[in-house]
N, C-alpha and C positions, 0 to 999 in steps of 0.2 A: 496379571494374577499374582497374588501375594506369594512370596517364597515360603515353602514349608519349613518350619522350624524343626531342628533336630536336637535331641537331648544330649547330655554329656557322654552317656554310654555309647550312643550311636556315633558321635563324633570320634570317640576313642577307637571304635571299630573301624571307621573309615580311615583314620590315620594309620592304624595298624595294617590295613590292606594296602595303602599306598606304600608304606615302608617295605612290606613284603614283596610287592611287585618290583620296586626299585632294587631290592636285594637280589631278586631272581634275575633281573636283567643284567646286573653287574656280574653275578655268578656265571650266567650264560656267556658273557663276553670272554671269560677266562677258560671256557671249555674248548677243546680242539674241534676243528671242522669235521664234518661227517667223512670227508675224503681221507682224513688221517686216522679214521677208526676202522676196526675190523667189521666183518659182516654182522647183520642183525641176528640176534638169537633170543630164545625164550629163557627167562630166569625166574626163580622163586624168591620172593622177599623173605629173608630170615629175620631181619631186624631193621627198624627205621630210626634214623636220628635226624628227623626234619628233612633237610635237603641232601643228606647223605644216607645211603642205604647199603646194607649188606645183602647181596643177592647170591643165590646158589645156581650155578649152571647145571646143565644136564649131566655133566661128568662128576658132579658133587663138589667142584671147586667153588669156594666162596670168595667173592670180590667186592671191594668197596666201590660204590658207584655214586656219581653225581647226577642231578636231574637237569634236563633242559628246562628253560624258563616256562614253557607252556605245558609242562607236565605237572599234574597235581601230586601232592605228597602220597606215595604209596605206603602201605602198612604191612605188617607181618601177614603172610598168607596170600598177598597179591602176586599175580603173575604179570611179568613185565617184559617188554622188548628192550634189549640193551645191546650196546656195542662196546668192544674192548679197546682201550687206548694203550698207551705205553705202560702206565703203572696202575691206572684205575679205569673203571668203565663209565659209560654214560647211558642213562635210561632215557629212551626216546618216547615211550608210550606205556600206559598201564592197560592191561587186558580187561575186558568187561568182567564185573564181579557177579557171583551168584548170591552173595550175602555180604553185608557190611555192618559191623557193630560200632556204635558210637557211645560217647559219654559227654556230659556237659563240660565245656571249658569254663574259664573264670568269668566269661561274659554270658554264660548260659547257652552258648551256641554249641551245636554238636561237633565233637572232635572224634575223628576216626580212630578206632583201636585195632581192629583186626578184620581180615576179609576172607571170604571163601570158606566159611566154617560150616561143619555139619552138625555138631552137637556142642551144647554148653553144659559144663559141669560146675554146679554151684556148690562151692566148698564152704561148710560151716563147721563150727567147733564149739566146745563148752565155753571157751574163752578165746576171743571176745564173744559176748553173748550173741546168739542168733536171733535176728528180728524177722518176724513174718513179713512185714511190709517190704523189707529189702529183698527177701527171697521172692516175693510176689512180683517185684519189679523185674527181676531176672527172668522169671517164668513168662511174664507178659512179653518181654523183649524176645525171648526165645520163640514164642508162638508167632509173634509178628514177623520174624525172619525165617519161620518154618524150620527151626532147629530142634533137634531132639534135646530135651531138658532132663538132666540127671542131677539129683541132690546127693552130695557126698558129705557124710559126717566124719570129719577127720579127727585125729587125736582120740580115737575110740578106746585107747588104753586109759583115758581119764574119765572120771565119773561125770555124768551129765544130769542136770536137774530134771524133775518129773515134767515140768512145763515144756521144756525143750523137747524131751522125748515124745510127749503127747503131740506137740506140733509136728514133728517129723513123721510120726505115725499117721497123722491126719493127711499129710501129703501122699503117703503111700496108699492110704485108703481111697484117695481121689485119682489113683492110677499113675502117679509119678514114680519113677524108679528112684529108690533111696538106698544108697550103698554106705557101708561103714568101712573105714580104713584107718591104719595107723602107720606112719613112717617110722615110729619108734620100735614096735615089735613086729611089723611086717604083716599083721593080720589084715585081710581084705584086699591086699595089693593084687593078688592074682585075678580076683573078680573085677577089679578096676582096670587092669591091663586088658582083660577080655572086652570090657566096655569100650576101651579106647582103640582097639584094633580096627584097621581098615577105615578110618574116618579122620577128618581134621577136627580136632576138639579144642576148646578153650576153657581154662580154669578161671572162674571169676569168684569174687567174694571179698569180704573185708580184709584189710591188712591184719596180719597176726593169726589167721586161721590155719596157716601152714601150707599154703599153695606151693611155695618154693621148696619146702621140705618134702612134699609129695613128689615134686618133679625130681628132686635129688634121689629119692628112694626108687622111683620108676626108671630114672635115667641117671645113674651115678656119674656118667661122663659129662653131664650138663654143667656141674659145678656152679650152680646158681647160688647167689648170696642168700643166706638165711639170717633173718634178724631176730632179736629177742623181743618178746612181748613187753610192752611198756606197762608195768604193773600200776604205775601212778594213775594213768588215764584209762586203763583197760582197753587200750587201742594199740594195734600193732604199728611198729615203725615201718614206713615204706621201704622195702628192700629191692623191689623190682621197679625200675624207672621207665622201662619201655617194653612193649610186648615183644616176645621172642619166640620163634618157631623151632621145635625140636622134632627129630625123626625117631620113631621106635624101630628097633632092629627087625621086628617081625611084621612091620607094616603099620601105617597110621602116623599121624602128626599131632603134635600138641603145641598150642600157643599159650605161653605163660604170660598173663596180663598184669599190668600194675594193679596194686590193691586199690579198689575204688569203693567209696561209701555211697555214691550216687550212680544211677544208671540211666542211660539215655532213653527215656520214654516220652520226652517232650514233643516229639514229632508225630506221635500217634494220636488217633481220635478215640472217642468213646467206644465205638464198635470194635476197634482193635484191642482196646483194654479188655472189653468183655470176652473176646476170644481167648485171652490169656488166662481166664478162670474157667477151666474146662468143665468143672462140675456144675457151673451155672447154665450150661447150654440147654439141657432138657427143659429148664424152667423159664428161660428167657422167651422161648417160643410160645409160652402160655400167657404172656402179658397181653392185655387187651389192646394196648397202643403200641404200634411199631416203634415209636420214638420214646418209649417208656424210660424214665431216668432211674427207676427202681428206688424211689424215695417215698413219696406219699401218694402216688397215682393209684386210682382204684383198679382192682383186679390185676395187680402186679404179680407175675409168676414167681419172681424172686422173693418178694415179701411173704407170699404164701408158703414157699419152701422154707424160709427162715422160721416162720411160726411153727411149721411141722417138725423142725429140727433136721431138715434134709440138707441144709447148707450151714456152714459155720458163720456165726456172727463176726468172728475175727476176720475171716476172708471177705465178707461183705463190706466191713468197715475199711479194709485195706483197698478194696476196689474203689470205694467212694473217695478215699484219700488220694489215690492216683489220678482219678478223673478230675477231682477238684483242682489238683495241681496243674494238669495240662490245660484245663479250660481257663484257669487263671492266667496262664502264660499266653494263651491264644486270644484272650479277651482284651 
């Protein structure tokens, strides 16, 4: 049988996997034997740097740990089993996750961002401009992972254009929680703290919308880096390079994630994307065909709802754009 040909991208991925396995094996050879380590204990990943991880023990002490070769890279929010050595620890296992958020890497493959999250706070601002399709991607991902989704308009002390305001109002009309906040004058921070209490949350959004500034306002001791907005390109400079977990004094955790302009929806299917548009649900059930694509099929519940003005044409176009992307990748 003829040997299956692989393209250059697949070959690069295979070579990278080989290099990674070799590097892990070399790293494992340098780790102490289990007999030289302390007893196994549970820890919480605060920040991950590839094969090195900062974990927090039950007593609150933070320790830099290395990974055994057979352990997948944990991310902020993961619970792990680890053992203490002379100066550093060794992670021997990652506990099962209740949720895992990913984004595409340079090869379009999912890269883990954070784990065990309860709610996603989508931060937008007047600048850089807020785009409905990006917000919708976050909402779809939140629904797929069964996370509570909250939209936060940051920099509320700055004026916002009518189109952005109308867009945010439309999300509120569709049942999404929309909060306003400002790290400059402090308005809205109390309501934001109440939303964050007793849950593990993640801030997501474009670079430059002020996620790190919000973290600093909510947790002054965090001392996270705050970057200036690049006026030339109207895009923020990346100031957070790895997701990091912070504790609130009154309960609840926050994971500050790297600024990302894309979000990992590539592993979802059409039905999962549909579920991310909550206002579509009453009308999808009215479609004549169960596999309706909501394009030109007869007796489509969504098309009829669009014609009546019951759903937004912007949201329907956003849905179609996301579906076209994932089906193009899977095709």
